N, C-alpha and C positions, 0 to 999 in steps of 0.2 A: 591689196585690198580686196577681201572677200566681203562685199557689200552687205550681203544679206546678214552677216554676222558682226559687223563693225559697230553700229550704234543706230538705234531705233529712234527717229525723230518725231514720228507721228502717233506712237503709242499703240501699234497693232502688233508689236512682238517680232517684227521683221526689219532688219537693218535697212536704211533707205538713204537717199540723197540728202535729205535734211539732217540726219544724223551724221552723215559723213561730213557735211558742211560745219557742223558744230565741233567735230573732232579733228578737223584739219589743223588747228593750231597745236595740238598734242603731237601731230606727225612732224610739223616744222619745228616744234621745240626739241624733238629727239634728234634732229639734225638732218633729216632726209631732205632730198632735193627733188623728188619726183614720186608720184603714186602710179602703180599699175592697177587699174581697176577692172575686176572680173566682169563678166558680161551683165550688163544692166538693160539691155534691149527688151522689147516686148517679147514674152515667152510663156508657154504654158508650164514652165518649171519641172519638167519630167527630169532634167538634169541640171536643175537650178541655173538656167540661164544659157547653157550651152547648146540649148535647143531653141533657136531663134526663130520667131514668127514674123517679126518686122524689125529690119536692120535700120530703120530711119526713125525709131521712136523708142521711148524709154518704157519699161514695164510699169503699169500703174502701181504695183506693190512697192516700187521704189521711188515713185514721184513722177514729174512731168519733164518733157524736154526743156522747158524754160527753167525749171529748177536744176537741170543739168548744166545748162549754159551759165547759170548764176554760181554753181559750185566751181566750174572751170575758172570763172573770174576770181573767185575768192581764192582759189588755189594759186593762181597766178600772182595775186596780190601778196600772198605769203611766200612767194618765191619757189612754189611747187609747181612742176610740170605734170601734166596728166596724160597717161598712156592708157588707152583702151584695149580691150581684148577683142580680137577679129577671129571669128569662128566661120571659116569659109569652106572647110571641108564638108560641112553638112548643115542643114538648117532643122527646122521643126516640121512635123507633119502637118502643123496647122498653118504653115507658111502658104500664102496665097498661090504660089507657083505650084507646091505640092498638091494643094486642093484641086486646082485645075487639073493637074495631071491624073489624079484619081477619077475625075469626071470624064476625062478623055479616053479615046481609044488607043490600044496598043499601037506603037509605031507613030504617034502623033507627035508634034512638035512640042507639046507641053510635056510629054513623058521623056523626050530626049535631053531636057534639062537635068535629069536624075539618071540612074543606072537601073532601068527596068529591064527585066529579061524574062523569057519563057522559062518554065521550070523543066526539069528532067523527069524521066521515068513514065509511068502510065498517067496520061492526063496532066502531064506537068506538075505532079504531085510533090516532086523533090526540088530542093534549091537549085538554082543553076550551077553552083560549084560548091567546094567544100570548105569556103572560107569561114573563119570564126570571128565573131564579135570580140573586141576588147573587153567588153563588160560580161562576156560569157555567152555560150550558145551560138547558133548559127548567124551569120552576119546577113541573113536574108529573111524577109517577111513577105507573105503572099497577100494580094489585095483582092477584094471582092469587085468585080467589074459592075458596071451601070445596070446590067441585065440580071445581076444576082448571081452569076456564076463565079466560080473559083477562077482567078485570073492570074496575071503576071506576078513577078516577084520584084521587090526592090532592094537594094544594097544599102546596109547601114553598118558602118565600121564600128559603131558603138550602140546605143540603145535603138530599139525598133521606132522609137519616136523622133530619131535623128537621121533621116534619109540623106545619103551622100550626093552632093552635085555631081554632074558630068562636066568636068573642067574641059573636056575636049570640044565641048558646044560653045562657040564664040559669044553666044547670048549671056552665059554664065559670066565669062571674063568682063564683058562690057558692063554688066549690072555692078560688079564689084568695083570697077573704077569709080562709078558714080556713088557708090556707098562711101568709099574712101574720101572723096572729095567733099561729100556731105558733112562728115564729121570734122574734117580739117577746117572747113568754113565755120565751125562752131568752136574753134579754138583748141581742138585736141592736138596734142603734140606729137603723137606717134601711136603705134599699134604693137602689141604682143601677138604674134601670130599662133594661133592654136593649131596643134597637130600639123605643123608646117610639112612635114614629110609625107602627108597622107592624100594630098588633093587629086592626084593622078593615078589611075589604076591601068594595069597592063591591058593592051589590045586583046580582046577575046575573053578577058577575065578567066584564065586558066586555072585549073585546080592547083591546090598547094600541096606538094608532097609531104611537108611536114605535119600536115593535119592527120595523115593516115599512118605514117610510120612511127609516130610516138616521140619524134625528136623535137617537135615544136619549134620555136625560134622565129626568125625573121621571115615574113612572107614577102618575098621580093615582088610579087605580081600586085601586092596591095600597098606597099610602102616604098618610099624613097625611089620613085621612078625619075629617070633623068629629065622628062619633060617639065617636072614641077619647077625647075629653076626658071622657065619662061615666065611663069606667073610673077615670081619675085623680081625679076628684072622689070617687068611691067609696073609693078607697085612702087619699086624704087624710083622710077622716072617720075611717078606722081609725087612721092615724098620729097624728092629734091627740089621741087619748085619752091622758091623762097616764100615764107621762111622754111627752111629745110626741117622735115620731121624725121622721126626715129623709128626703125623697125627692128624687133628683136624677136627670134623664132624659138618656139618650143620644137625641137628636133631630136627625136629618138632614133638614132641609126646605130647599126652594129660596130662601126669602126670610127676612129678618130678622123681619119682622112675623108671619110664620107661627110662628116659634119663640116669639115672645112670647106667643101664645095658650097655650102649655103652662105658663105661669108666672103664670097668674091666681091670685088669693089662695086659691081652693079647690081648685087643682090641685098641681103640684109646686113645691116650694121654689126648686129651681134647675134649669138645664139646662145642659150642657156648651156653652161658647162655642167651637166648633171654628174659628171664623174665625181666630183667633190661631194655631192650630197649622198651618194650611195656607197661611199667608202666606210669601212669599219674604223673604229677609233684606233689607228695605226699609223705611225710616222712614215714608214715606206710607202704605204698605199696612198696616203694623203699627198706625200711629195710627188709620187708619179701622176696623181690627179691634177696637180698644180701645174706640173710640167706640160701635161697634155693640153690643158686649157690654154697655156701661154703659146704653146707651139701652133695651136689651131687658129688663133687669132691674128689676122693680118695686121692688126694695129698693136697687138700685144696687150689689148684692153678686153678681156673676156667679161661675159656676164656670169657672176658666180651666185649660188644660192645653196643654202643648207636645208631649206624647207619650203614647202608651198601647199596649196590647197589640195594637192592629190596625194600626199604622203603623210606617214605619221610624223608627229612633231618631234624635233630634234632631241629634246630632253628625255624623252621616252625611248627613242632609237639608241642614244648613246648609253642608256641605262641597262639595255639588254645585252645578252652575251653576243659577241661580235662575229658576224658571218659575212664573208666576202661575196659580193654579188657575182653571178656567173656572167660571162661576156655577152650572153643573149640580151637583147634590149628589154624584151618583156620580163625577164628575170631581174633585170636592174630595178624596174618599178617594184616588183614584189618584194625585193630585199628591203625597201624602204617602208613596207606595209606589214612587217611581221608582228605576231602576237607572242605572248609568252611573258615570263616573269620579268619585272623592271625593278632595278635599283635607282630609284628616283634621286637620291642624294648624289650617287656617282653621275647619273645622267645629267642632272642640272649643272653640276660642276663641270662636265666635259662639254655640254652645250655652250656655256660660256666661253670656255677656252676655244672651241671651233669658232665661235663668232669673232673672237680676238684674232685668231688666224685669218680667217676670210676677209675681215675689215682691213688687214694690213697688205692685202694683194693689190696689184694693179688691176684696174678694170672697174666693172660696175657691180657692187654687191646688192643683191636683192633681199630684203628682209620680210618674211611673211608675218602679217599682223598676229599678234599675240607671242611672237618669239621673244620680242623685247620685254615681255613679262615672264619669260620662262615657262610658259604654259605646257603641261604634258598632254599627251593624247588622252582622250576620253574613251576608254574601252568599254565601260559598263553602261552604255546607253540602252534603255529598254528596246526590246525588238519592235514593239509597236511605234516607236519614235523614229526609227531609223527610215531614211528616205533615199539613200544613194542607190541608183540603178544597180551598181555592182552587188550590193546586198540583195536586192530584189531578184535580179537575174541569176544569182548563184544560189538561190534558195536558202540564204543565210549561211552559206559555208564561208563566204568572204565578208569581213566586217565592212569593207568599202572606206569611204573617206569622210563619213559624217563626224568621227572623233576628233578631226583637226579643223572642224568647221563649227564647232559649238560657240555661241556668242560670247564676245569678250566681258570679262568682268571690269567694270569701271570703278565700282565702289565695293567695299567688303560686306555690306549690308543692304537691305531693302530689296524691293521686287527686282528680279532679273540681274542683280548686282550692278544696277545703274546702266544697264544696257539699254533699257527703254525708258521713255519719258512718262509712261503711265504708272499709276500706283498699283493697279491690280492686273498684271499681265504676265503671261509666261512667254519665254522666248520661244522661237520656232523650233529649236532644239534644246532639250532640257540641260540646265547648267548644274553640275554636281555641286554639293554644298562645300567641298574642299576648294572650289574656286576663289572662296573668300580671301584665303592667304595669298592669292596671286593678284589681287585687285590693284589696278592702277593707282588708286587713292592711297592704299597702303605702301606701295613701293615709292611713291613720290616722297613720302616722309622718311624712308630709310635709305641712308647713304650706302649700305652694303647690298642693295637690291639689284636684281638683274636688270631693271630699268635703268638705274644709275649707271650700271656698268656699260650698257649699250651707249647711253648718251655721252659718257666719258670717252669711249672708243671712238665714236663718230667724230666728236670734237677734235680729239687727238689725231685721227687720220687726216683731217684737213691740213693740220699743222705739220705733221710729220712726214706724210707720204704724198708729195706732189704727184699728180697724174702722170707726169712725164719720166718719173724715176723708175728705172728697170729693176728687176729683181736679181739678186746675187746670192746664191746659196752659201752658207757657212758650213765648214767642218765641225761638228759637235763631238766626233769619236764616241758617239752612242747612237745605236740603232733605233732608239725609242725617243730620240729628240731630233727636232728639225728646227733649223734657224736660217734666217735670210735678212739681208740689209736692202733697203731702198733709200738712197742717199744717205743721210747721217743717222737714220732710225733703223733699229734692229728688232725684228720679231722673233721670239723664241718660244716654242710650243714643246711641253715635256708630256709625252703620252704615257709614261710610266704611272702605274697606280699607286705606287708607295714611295719610290725613291727620288728625291730631290736632284735637280740638276744644277750644279756649281759652275759658274762661268770659268772656263779654262783661263789660266795664267797667260796663255799666249795671245789671248784676245785683247783688244784695246779696252780701255777703261769706259764701262758702260754705266749710265745712270738710269735706274728705272723710272719710267715715266707713267705708264698706266697698264692695266692688265687685270686678269682674273685673280692673281695671287702674287703681286710683286714682292720681292724681297731684295735685301741688300746684297746677298750672296749669289743668287741665281733664281731659279724658277721652281716652284713647288709642283709635286706631282698633278697630273691631269689639269694642266693650267697653261695659259699664255701670258707672256709679258712682253711689253714694248719698252724698248731702251733707247736712250739718246747716246750716240757715239761721240 
């Protein structure tokens, strides 16, 4: 749930808690059983909520704390659990702690909650090391001291408005213990941990060789430090107090085995298996990604996703020429944000098929809002409308993530396509005219729509694929087709762009149940079909 873009309940053009509460029945009707809510904490919105100024309050643009509590109650009444986003690697420069640090002297206790350092070179005019921000440019910004002089530098792994906490300071850990308990006391069922691999930095903050030799890649001084696991053991102990809550991590690390270390019994319950998201439309690569996810999960129940608020939408990605992501973690993200020509007919067909594949897997599938409508990426946003720090810090060289965050179309006509309750209001990001054909109201009336496909798949998933059923691969005798069974159900995905797949005579008799193109003889190109054995 990207709250800002889901539904506007108070008529100001920004999605909010009132709009979310109005839209909760549509989520329940889709068949979902939980929502993950992107940050709605008080924030100056430089990174739309991932820069938090107050961890114990709701941003006024989204509503009030009481409205949040009422939304959680309504979600629970509908059978939906509520997972919040926890951003603990960094906060906002408007956070009270950081404001105190700016007013305080170098070496003070207030500055020790963050990563302030003296600069290098003449008069400290150069950053303390050569680390680069994920959003582009140096990962350091210099402050002006109270006496007006140029002062120390602070580390920000992302935007300059998002200073990193010093997680080696016990005061930081104690504060987040209290924050977790605050939201658990208000009915929250768990947390998705943002940039979980980034909280701890190497002692001494050494230079990164990859920044200078042109190789790029994973900065081991900045990411995936071994001490980070102590944080998750501490949080798991809080979450395990009855009623037990759920922790899922956003973890970008270079190898599958390092991801597994975050899933030990006393750490997080799950971590997103991004390998599936970044694969090209290829049977061997998709199968390898599934095997990797199953191998890494200690319970055999990974967290899968094909899309989220940080990458281009699936219908667009699968409609582009397919490129395999490099093993480097930064390149994995870039592979899901490519521009270039798009065959939307092909992309939408493959996106449905990919959904059918993912929803048949053991584990927890996460669906990003709008994927159930088959929304494509919006590439042609006006430059003046774009707000993503990636766009701003790259000087417009990188489009960033605005295109997957355009507010949803609820109706095919009217102001803001039904996103807003106001008659004369524009959404916070402009919606293209072609959004009309993806509107929920239109798809609800069309049995062949993407929305009906998702609804049918989710309903059939509950019936056909019990959570405890393990996956068993079947031999298809074709490199462009993968098939597996779980219990008495079989999922077959045909990755070929034109050649149908006929069920082999050696297979048991299979009856098509649901899918993106079920046939009596097999599976059409670029489609997934579920069968009952």
